[in-house]
Z-matrix of the N, CA and C atoms (Angstrom, degrees):
N
C 1 1.475
C 2 1.556 1 111.36
N 3 1.312 2 117.65 1 -49.04
C 4 1.417 3 121.17 2 179.82
C 5 1.511 4 113.44 3 -58.48
N 6 1.320 5 118.05 4 -39.99
C 7 1.396 6 125.95 5 -179.27
C 8 1.611 7 107.60 6 -62.85
N 9 1.330 8 117.84 7 -42.48
C 10 1.493 9 117.28 8 -176.75
C 11 1.473 10 108.94 9 -69.83
N 12 1.396 11 119.74 10 -33.60
C 13 1.437 12 123.21 11 179.61
C 14 1.538 13 106.75 12 -65.61
N 15 1.291 14 119.16 13 -42.22
C 16 1.484 15 119.64 14 -176.61
C 17 1.586 16 105.64 15 -70.18
N 18 1.268 17 120.76 16 -39.64
C 19 1.424 18 124.98 17 178.79
C 20 1.504 19 110.82 18 -57.80
N 21 1.356 20 116.39 19 -46.38
C 22 1.460 21 120.77 20 -179.43
C 23 1.594 22 106.57 21 -61.97
N 24 1.347 23 118.05 22 -45.51
C 25 1.427 24 122.33 23 -179.82
C 26 1.531 25 112.72 24 -60.17
N 27 1.324 26 117.04 25 -45.59
C 28 1.440 27 120.78 26 173.41
C 29 1.454 28 113.49 27 -62.24
N 30 1.263 29 124.11 28 -40.60
C 31 1.466 30 126.20 29 179.71
C 32 1.513 31 107.00 30 -67.33
N 33 1.334 32 117.81 31 -47.41
C 34 1.501 33 120.48 32 176.81
C 35 1.512 34 111.08 33 -58.96
N 36 1.360 35 118.67 34 -44.03
C 37 1.430 36 119.96 35 178.59
C 38 1.529 37 113.43 36 -62.48
N 39 1.295 38 117.07 37 -40.66
C 40 1.448 39 124.44 38 177.52
C 41 1.585 40 109.51 39 -62.78
N 42 1.235 41 117.35 40 -39.14
C 43 1.461 42 123.14 41 179.80
C 44 1.531 43 108.31 42 -67.21
N 45 1.298 44 117.65 43 -50.42
C 46 1.459 45 123.87 44 -178.88
C 47 1.490 46 110.52 45 -61.04
N 48 1.308 47 118.53 46 -45.65
C 49 1.466 48 122.91 47 -179.23
C 50 1.551 49 106.30 48 -65.07
N 51 1.282 50 118.04 49 -44.77
C 52 1.488 51 119.64 50 -179.68
C 53 1.540 52 113.60 51 -59.76
N 54 1.391 53 113.70 52 -38.59
C 55 1.458 54 115.64 53 -179.98
C 56 1.503 55 110.99 54 -70.15
N 57 1.281 56 118.20 55 -42.44
C 58 1.510 57 122.26 56 -176.12
C 59 1.556 58 107.75 57 -75.11
N 60 1.276 59 121.96 58 -28.87
C 61 1.425 60 127.31 59 -178.00
C 62 1.521 61 108.80 60 -57.44
N 63 1.347 62 114.53 61 -28.60
C 64 1.519 63 115.66 62 -174.21
C 65 1.504 64 113.54 63 -74.91
N 66 1.364 65 117.34 64 -15.19
C 67 1.440 66 121.61 65 -179.44
C 68 1.553 67 108.90 66 -83.74
N 69 1.359 68 115.36 67 124.94
C 70 1.428 69 119.68 68 -179.06
C 71 1.484 70 109.20 69 -151.33
N 72 1.346 71 121.67 70 146.29
C 73 1.424 72 123.30 71 175.34
C 74 1.534 73 115.90 72 -59.42
N 75 1.302 74 116.19 73 -21.63
C 76 1.399 75 122.89 74 -177.61
C 77 1.601 76 113.61 75 -98.16
N 78 1.330 77 114.85 76 12.71
C 79 1.477 78 116.31 77 -174.72
C 80 1.508 79 114.51 78 -57.94
N 81 1.313 80 122.42 79 -31.63
C 82 1.506 81 124.45 80 -178.61
C 83 1.531 82 112.04 81 -100.08
N 84 1.255 83 120.55 82 2.70
C 85 1.474 84 124.83 83 -175.20
C 86 1.551 85 112.58 84 -55.28
N 87 1.342 86 118.78 85 -35.76
C 88 1.406 87 121.05 86 177.95
C 89 1.546 88 112.57 87 -91.73
N 90 1.289 89 116.59 88 -37.65
C 91 1.478 90 121.31 89 -172.67
C 92 1.560 91 117.51 90 -88.07
N 93 1.338 92 110.18 91 -27.59
C 94 1.479 93 116.53 92 178.27
C 95 1.567 94 106.41 93 -157.40
N 96 1.259 95 115.23 94 76.89
C 97 1.485 96 117.91 95 -174.03
C 98 1.535 97 117.61 96 -69.14
N 99 1.306 98 115.57 97 -16.16
C 100 1.531 99 116.72 98 176.36
C 101 1.498 100 110.05 99 -97.96
N 102 1.323 101 125.19 100 13.39
C 103 1.422 102 125.21 101 -175.73
C 104 1.500 103 113.78 102 -54.85
N 105 1.344 104 116.41 103 -52.46
C 106 1.387 105 122.01 104 179.22
C 107 1.564 106 112.86 105 -65.10
N 108 1.243 107 121.71 106 -39.72
C 109 1.443 108 120.60 107 -179.09
C 110 1.574 109 112.79 108 -73.66
N 111 1.322 110 113.80 109 -29.18
C 112 1.513 111 118.90 110 174.19
C 113 1.557 112 105.49 111 -65.37
N 114 1.278 113 118.65 112 -46.38
C 115 1.529 114 121.25 113 -178.81
C 116 1.481 115 107.28 114 -63.48
N 117 1.336 116 119.30 115 -46.54
C 118 1.431 117 122.30 116 -179.93
C 119 1.495 118 113.10 117 -54.13
N 120 1.347 119 117.80 118 -46.04
C 121 1.402 120 122.06 119 -178.32
C 122 1.568 121 112.59 120 -60.90
N 123 1.305 122 113.51 121 -43.70
C 124 1.478 123 119.19 122 176.43
C 125 1.544 124 113.54 123 -62.26
N 126 1.357 125 114.78 124 -43.39
C 127 1.459 126 121.22 125 178.54
C 128 1.514 127 110.52 126 -63.29
N 129 1.345 128 116.41 127 -45.54
C 130 1.500 129 120.56 128 178.64
C 131 1.491 130 109.87 129 -57.37
N 132 1.345 131 118.90 130 -46.91
C 133 1.413 132 124.34 131 179.35
C 134 1.532 133 112.14 132 -60.79
N 135 1.358 134 115.63 133 -44.20
C 136 1.458 135 118.00 134 -177.65
C 137 1.566 136 109.01 135 -70.47
N 138 1.294 137 121.07 136 -33.31
C 139 1.486 138 120.89 137 179.21
C 140 1.555 139 111.49 138 -67.87
N 141 1.364 140 116.10 139 -25.51
C 142 1.490 141 119.97 140 177.85
C 143 1.498 142 111.53 141 -70.70
N 144 1.412 143 115.22 142 -31.40
C 145 1.440 144 114.82 143 -176.60
C 146 1.546 145 110.55 144 -102.59
N 147 1.390 146 119.87 145 -13.70
C 148 1.457 147 118.93 146 177.60
C 149 1.530 148 105.66 147 -149.40
N 150 1.304 149 116.45 148 98.58
C 151 1.491 150 120.74 149 -178.38
C 152 1.555 151 113.10 150 -65.31
N 153 1.414 152 114.80 151 -13.08
C 154 1.504 153 115.34 152 177.89
C 155 1.487 154 112.55 153 -87.63
N 156 1.381 155 117.24 154 1.76
C 157 1.470 156 120.87 155 -174.78
C 158 1.563 157 114.11 156 -58.29
N 159 1.333 158 111.86 157 -39.67
C 160 1.532 159 119.13 158 -178.75
C 161 1.493 160 109.42 159 -55.01
N 162 1.306 161 116.29 160 -52.61
C 163 1.468 162 123.12 161 -179.21
C 164 1.501 163 110.12 162 -60.43
N 165 1.409 164 118.17 163 -39.40
C 166 1.478 165 121.34 164 176.09
C 167 1.480 166 114.15 165 -63.02
N 168 1.397 167 115.68 166 -38.76
C 169 1.418 168 120.19 167 -179.79
C 170 1.536 169 113.30 168 -70.24
N 171 1.344 170 114.49 169 -36.40
C 172 1.529 171 119.20 170 174.31
C 173 1.545 172 107.15 171 -59.96
N 174 1.287 173 116.46 172 -46.52
C 175 1.484 174 121.75 173 -177.52
C 176 1.509 175 110.80 174 -65.84
N 177 1.325 176 118.97 175 -36.78
C 178 1.450 177 122.34 176 178.62
C 179 1.574 178 109.81 177 -66.10
N 180 1.301 179 115.45 178 -42.94
C 181 1.438 180 120.57 179 177.02
C 182 1.522 181 109.89 180 -63.90
N 183 1.275 182 118.21 181 -41.35
C 184 1.487 183 125.42 182 -177.59
C 185 1.538 184 102.58 183 -61.11
N 186 1.357 185 122.44 184 -48.30
C 187 1.482 186 126.11 185 -174.99
C 188 1.481 187 107.93 186 -61.08
N 189 1.381 188 116.20 187 -44.32
C 190 1.502 189 118.00 188 -178.48
C 191 1.523 190 111.27 189 -60.62
N 192 1.349 191 115.37 190 -44.73
C 193 1.513 192 120.47 191 -173.89
C 194 1.519 193 108.15 192 -77.30
N 195 1.344 194 122.06 193 -31.79
C 196 1.468 195 121.87 194 -172.97
C 197 1.487 196 112.34 195 -67.65
N 198 1.330 197 120.18 196 -25.69
C 199 1.475 198 122.28 197 -169.60
C 200 1.533 199 108.44 198 -86.51
N 201 1.280 200 115.20 199 -63.03
C 202 1.562 201 118.71 200 -168.60
C 203 1.508 202 106.64 201 -138.85
N 204 1.331 203 121.44 202 31.68
C 205 1.424 204 119.75 203 -179.49
C 206 1.559 205 108.30 204 90.57
N 207 1.297 206 115.81 205 165.17
C 208 1.454 207 116.28 206 -178.13
C 209 1.518 208 107.23 207 -85.98
N 210 1.286 209 111.21 208 98.40
C 211 1.483 210 118.55 209 -171.80
C 212 1.534 211 114.69 210 -131.58
N 213 1.290 212 115.65 211 2.38
C 214 1.479 213 119.09 212 179.49
C 215 1.552 214 112.49 213 78.92
N 216 1.252 215 115.55 214 6.19
C 217 1.512 216 119.02 215 -177.06
C 218 1.555 217 112.26 216 -67.22
N 219 1.357 218 116.54 217 -4.73
C 220 1.421 219 118.42 218 175.74
C 221 1.519 220 113.37 219 -72.09
N 222 1.354 221 114.66 220 -7.93
C 223 1.486 222 125.27 221 174.48
C 224 1.547 223 111.13 222 60.85
N 225 1.266 224 116.26 223 102.53
C 226 1.444 225 123.04 224 177.64
C 227 1.517 226 109.80 225 -100.40
N 228 1.287 227 119.03 226 78.01
C 229 1.413 228 123.30 227 -179.03
C 230 1.523 229 112.98 228 -87.27
N 231 1.343 230 116.52 229 135.92
C 232 1.459 231 118.89 230 170.50
C 233 1.479 232 117.23 231 56.44
N 234 1.409 233 115.71 232 43.77
C 235 1.459 234 121.40 233 171.96
C 236 1.460 235 111.58 234 -95.11
N 237 1.341 236 119.01 235 158.38
C 238 1.474 237 121.55 236 178.51
C 239 1.507 238 107.08 237 -65.09
N 240 1.349 239 119.24 238 -36.98
C 241 1.481 240 119.58 239 -176.70
C 242 1.517 241 110.58 240 -66.16
N 243 1.333 242 119.25 241 -41.54
C 244 1.477 243 122.48 242 -178.24
C 245 1.560 244 107.06 243 -67.78
N 246 1.306 245 116.54 244 -45.17
C 247 1.485 246 118.40 245 178.33
C 248 1.471 247 110.52 246 -56.60
N 249 1.333 248 116.76 247 -48.87
C 250 1.511 249 119.47 248 -178.68
C 251 1.514 250 111.36 249 -61.03
N 252 1.334 251 115.01 250 -44.59
C 253 1.502 252 115.59 251 -179.90
C 254 1.565 253 110.36 252 -68.90
N 255 1.230 254 116.69 253 -38.48
C 256 1.523 255 117.02 254 177.86
C 257 1.520 256 112.19 255 -63.53
N 258 1.337 257 115.55 256 -34.49
C 259 1.516 258 118.05 257 176.02
C 260 1.518 259 111.82 258 -63.87
N 261 1.354 260 114.90 259 -38.89
C 262 1.479 261 121.76 260 -174.32
C 263 1.522 262 108.63 261 -84.12
N 264 1.354 263 118.68 262 -40.84
C 265 1.437 264 120.23 263 -165.87
C 266 1.553 265 106.17 264 -144.19
N 267 1.298 266 121.49 265 76.74
C 268 1.387 267 127.65 266 -172.35
C 269 1.603 268 112.67 267 -53.59
N 270 1.332 269 117.23 268 117.21
C 271 1.410 270 116.56 269 176.93
C 272 1.499 271 121.76 270 70.73
N 273 1.327 272 118.09 271 8.21
C 274 1.405 273 121.67 272 -173.20
C 275 1.545 274 113.47 273 -92.91
N 276 1.299 275 117.93 274 -51.26
C 277 1.488 276 120.38 275 -174.33
C 278 1.493 277 111.66 276 -87.80
N 279 1.281 278 118.09 277 126.42
C 280 1.497 279 122.49 278 -178.43
C 281 1.517 280 111.16 279 -71.00
N 282 1.357 281 116.47 280 154.65
C 283 1.492 282 120.10 281 -179.62
C 284 1.536 283 108.29 282 -63.65
N 285 1.242 284 115.23 283 -38.73
C 286 1.576 285 118.33 284 -175.87
C 287 1.519 286 106.52 285 -68.40
N 288 1.353 287 123.41 286 -35.32
C 289 1.387 288 119.91 287 176.43
C 290 1.562 289 111.16 288 -71.15
N 291 1.298 290 115.67 289 -37.99
C 292 1.439 291 120.39 290 173.63
C 293 1.582 292 111.14 291 -54.42
N 294 1.300 293 116.85 292 -44.71
C 295 1.408 294 125.19 293 179.62
C 296 1.571 295 111.21 294 -62.48
N 297 1.353 296 113.13 295 -44.22
C 298 1.479 297 116.72 296 178.47
C 299 1.498 298 114.45 297 -70.58
N 300 1.271 299 117.49 298 -36.41
C 301 1.464 300 121.43 299 175.32
C 302 1.513 301 110.35 300 -63.79
N 303 1.334 302 113.38 301 -47.83
C 304 1.454 303 119.22 302 -178.96
C 305 1.553 304 112.19 303 -62.75
N 306 1.363 305 116.57 304 -35.93
C 307 1.461 306 119.71 305 174.90
C 308 1.545 307 109.20 306 -62.65
N 309 1.274 308 120.79 307 -55.45
C 310 1.415 309 123.98 308 179.92
C 311 1.586 310 113.38 309 -52.64
N 312 1.324 311 114.19 310 -50.83
C 313 1.428 312 122.86 311 -178.02
C 314 1.570 313 110.49 312 -60.17
N 315 1.319 314 117.51 313 -43.54
C 316 1.451 315 123.09 314 -178.11
C 317 1.556 316 110.35 315 -66.05
N 318 1.375 317 114.00 316 -45.69
C 319 1.461 318 118.43 317 179.10
C 320 1.531 319 108.81 318 -62.30
N 321 1.312 320 122.84 319 -42.63
C 322 1.399 321 126.38 320 -173.87
C 323 1.528 322 107.93 321 -69.94
N 324 1.349 323 117.40 322 -45.81
C 325 1.421 324 122.85 323 179.80
C 326 1.527 325 113.86 324 -63.21
N 327 1.303 326 114.70 325 -20.65
C 328 1.488 327 120.07 326 179.55
C 329 1.503 328 113.86 327 -93.56
N 330 1.347 329 112.77 328 6.04
C 331 1.486 330 118.96 329 177.22
C 332 1.492 331 111.95 330 98.33
N 333 1.300 332 120.01 331 2.43
C 334 1.461 333 121.94 332 174.04
C 335 1.476 334 113.80 333 -82.50
N 336 1.294 335 117.23 334 -176.58
C 337 1.527 336 122.02 335 179.73
C 338 1.543 337 110.98 336 -67.99
N 339 1.335 338 109.52 337 160.63
C 340 1.502 339 118.06 338 173.07
C 341 1.526 340 105.00 339 -119.24
N 342 1.359 341 117.53 340 150.84
C 343 1.417 342 122.63 341 179.26
C 344 1.536 343 109.74 342 -148.21
N 345 1.372 344 114.19 343 159.53
C 346 1.502 345 116.60 344 176.67
C 347 1.531 346 104.64 345 -75.64
N 348 1.307 347 115.34 346 124.65
C 349 1.448 348 122.67 347 179.10
C 350 1.506 349 112.34 348 -89.86
N 351 1.365 350 119.31 349 110.54
C 352 1.424 351 121.87 350 177.52
C 353 1.602 352 106.73 351 -65.90
N 354 1.340 353 113.28 352 130.18
C 355 1.426 354 117.63 353 -174.94
C 356 1.544 355 107.22 354 -121.59
N 357 1.386 356 114.20 355 169.72
C 358 1.449 357 119.73 356 -179.09
C 359 1.498 358 116.36 357 116.13
N 360 1.369 359 112.41 358 9.87
C 361 1.555 360 118.48 359 -179.48
C 362 1.534 361 109.69 360 -69.78
N 363 1.230 362 114.65 361 155.19
C 364 1.479 363 120.51 362 174.02
C 365 1.497 364 110.29 363 -107.22
N 366 1.293 365 117.25 364 143.41
C 367 1.410 366 122.55 365 179.68
C 368 1.510 367 110.73 366 -71.59
N 369 1.369 368 118.50 367 151.88
C 370 1.431 369 120.85 368 168.04
C 371 1.501 370 109.79 369 -73.21
N 372 1.314 371 116.13 370 152.89
C 373 1.405 372 119.74 371 177.74
C 374 1.519 373 114.21 372 -100.78
N 375 1.403 374 112.26 373 -1.83
C 376 1.519 375 118.94 374 178.60
C 377 1.504 376 109.89 375 -132.77
N 378 1.246 377 114.76 376 162.41
C 379 1.510 378 121.89 377 166.47
C 380 1.492 379 109.76 378 -121.53
N 381 1.322 380 116.79 379 155.24
C 382 1.431 381 118.49 380 -178.90
C 383 1.572 382 108.58 381 -128.60
N 384 1.274 383 119.46 382 84.15
C 385 1.390 384 123.88 383 -175.94
C 386 1.566 385 112.30 384 -58.43
N 387 1.360 386 117.48 385 -36.47
C 388 1.445 387 122.25 386 176.43
C 389 1.473 388 111.73 387 -59.17
N 390 1.333 389 116.61 388 -48.37
C 391 1.420 390 122.59 389 -178.81
C 392 1.510 391 111.21 390 -66.42
N 393 1.375 392 118.01 391 -39.79
C 394 1.422 393 123.22 392 177.97
C 395 1.523 394 108.08 393 -62.00
N 396 1.244 395 121.34 394 -43.86
C 397 1.513 396 124.31 395 177.13
C 398 1.496 397 112.79 396 -60.46
N 399 1.391 398 114.48 397 -36.13
C 400 1.427 399 118.75 398 178.84
C 401 1.505 400 115.01 399 -78.35
N 402 1.365 401 115.58 400 -41.47
C 403 1.391 402 124.19 401 -165.28
C 404 1.606 403 110.90 402 -84.28
N 405 1.298 404 114.68 403 -40.91
C 406 1.536 405 119.64 404 -176.61
C 407 1.518 406 105.96 405 -75.59
N 408 1.313 407 117.73 406 126.43
C 409 1.456 408 119.39 407 -178.99
C 410 1.572 409 111.15 408 -62.77
N 411 1.261 410 114.82 409 138.64
C 412 1.455 411 121.12 410 174.52
C 413 1.563 412 109.69 411 -70.84
N 414 1.241 413 120.38 412 152.74
C 415 1.492 414 121.40 413 178.50
C 416 1.540 415 108.19 414 -73.15
N 417 1.284 416 119.96 415 -4.18
C 418 1.562 417 122.37 416 -172.93
C 419 1.490 418 106.77 417 -110.46
N 420 1.311 419 125.88 418 6.74
C 421 1.444 420 125.48 419 178.89
C 422 1.568 421 109.62 420 -76.22
N 423 1.272 422 116.65 421 155.77
C 424 1.446 423 120.83 422 176.10
C 425 1.503 424 110.08 423 -78.58
N 426 1.306 425 116.63 424 167.41
C 427 1.411 426 121.18 425 -178.54
C 428 1.546 427 109.45 426 -62.45
N 429 1.323 428 118.95 427 -40.33
C 430 1.421 429 120.99 428 179.65
C 431 1.502 430 110.97 429 -65.41
N 432 1.347 431 117.59 430 -41.51
C 433 1.484 432 120.08 431 177.15
C 434 1.519 433 111.02 432 -62.49
N 435 1.380 434 114.70 433 -39.81
C 436 1.484 435 117.87 434 176.82
C 437 1.496 436 113.06 435 -62.78
N 438 1.275 437 116.02 436 -43.73
C 439 1.486 438 121.10 437 175.12
C 440 1.432 439 113.65 438 -56.90
N 441 1.361 440 116.84 439 -45.36
C 442 1.443 441 121.80 440 -179.60
C 443 1.561 442 110.12 441 -64.96
N 444 1.307 443 114.23 442 -44.20
C 445 1.460 444 119.81 443 173.54
C 446 1.491 445 115.36 444 -49.00
N 447 1.365 446 113.06 445 -51.41
C 448 1.455 447 121.42 446 -178.98
C 449 1.563 448 108.98 447 -66.01
N 450 1.244 449 119.58 448 -45.53
C 451 1.450 450 125.73 449 179.00
C 452 1.484 451 113.55 450 -55.59
N 453 1.393 452 115.38 451 -38.25
C 454 1.393 453 126.97 452 178.51
C 455 1.550 454 109.64 453 -65.64
N 456 1.275 455 115.80 454 -28.13
C 457 1.522 456 121.63 455 178.09
C 458 1.485 457 111.48 456 -90.01
N 459 1.326 458 119.84 457 -1.61
C 460 1.459 459 122.32 458 178.22
C 461 1.569 460 112.02 459 86.33
N 462 1.333 461 112.69 460 20.61
C 463 1.484 462 121.41 461 -177.55
C 464 1.491 463 107.53 462 -106.44
N 465 1.309 464 117.32 463 157.55
C 466 1.538 465 123.77 464 -178.08
C 467 1.507 466 109.79 465 -112.66
N 468 1.337 467 113.34 466 -179.20
C 469 1.439 468 123.16 467 -175.27
C 470 1.551 469 108.35 468 -64.69
N 471 1.290 470 121.01 469 -35.69
C 472 1.520 471 121.81 470 174.92
C 473 1.499 472 110.02 471 -62.13
N 474 1.308 473 118.97 472 -44.25
C 475 1.436 474 122.59 473 179.33
C 476 1.566 475 107.91 474 -59.90
N 477 1.319 476 115.57 475 -44.48
C 478 1.479 477 121.79 476 -174.90
C 479 1.569 478 106.80 477 -61.32
N 480 1.300 479 117.65 478 -42.41
C 481 1.427 480 120.96 479 -176.89
C 482 1.528 481 111.14 480 -69.45
N 483 1.341 482 117.31 481 -44.43
C 484 1.439 483 121.04 482 179.47
C 485 1.571 484 110.19 483 -64.47
N 486 1.273 485 116.41 484 -42.42
C 487 1.521 486 117.50 485 -172.62
C 488 1.495 487 112.09 486 -85.51
N 489 1.321 488 119.99 487 -25.93
C 490 1.470 489 118.49 488 -178.25
C 491 1.429 490 115.73 489 -123.63
N 492 1.341 491 120.27 490 -9.00
C 493 1.493 492 124.01 491 177.17
C 494 1.485 493 110.89 492 70.06
N 495 1.292 494 122.25 493 18.06
C 496 1.426 495 121.72 494 173.89
C 497 1.493 496 116.41 495 -106.82
């Protein structure tokens, strides 16, 4: 019995490592080498016209991840970034990777830290409006309800303060 439990753990670990090993900052270097610079240009332009855009992009990414994992299911239709990337690299860069690159670039351009963004995520093929309405905290919840909502997602009080300002 103990051997079969260890075997299941080893197989599970190999699967998880295999899945995460696909994510790399160089994922698009061969197929769309200008992906990050295209996103950077759009974010720089957006920050010049709306200095609040960085906070909005953090919140957008938070909403995408809070519902069903970071999978692009927030649906980014008809944005300048997607249009620019589609013109350069048709069907190559996933919406979720666009969202992650945009997040990093906007934080960095706003004076925050920069980091290597692991890329290679796949977009969700579905959205779940019911789960979104249940999972994303309403602006009318109490602080205790908001804390409980974050804790249910595996987040802590620091995450709550950073993402919601409460």
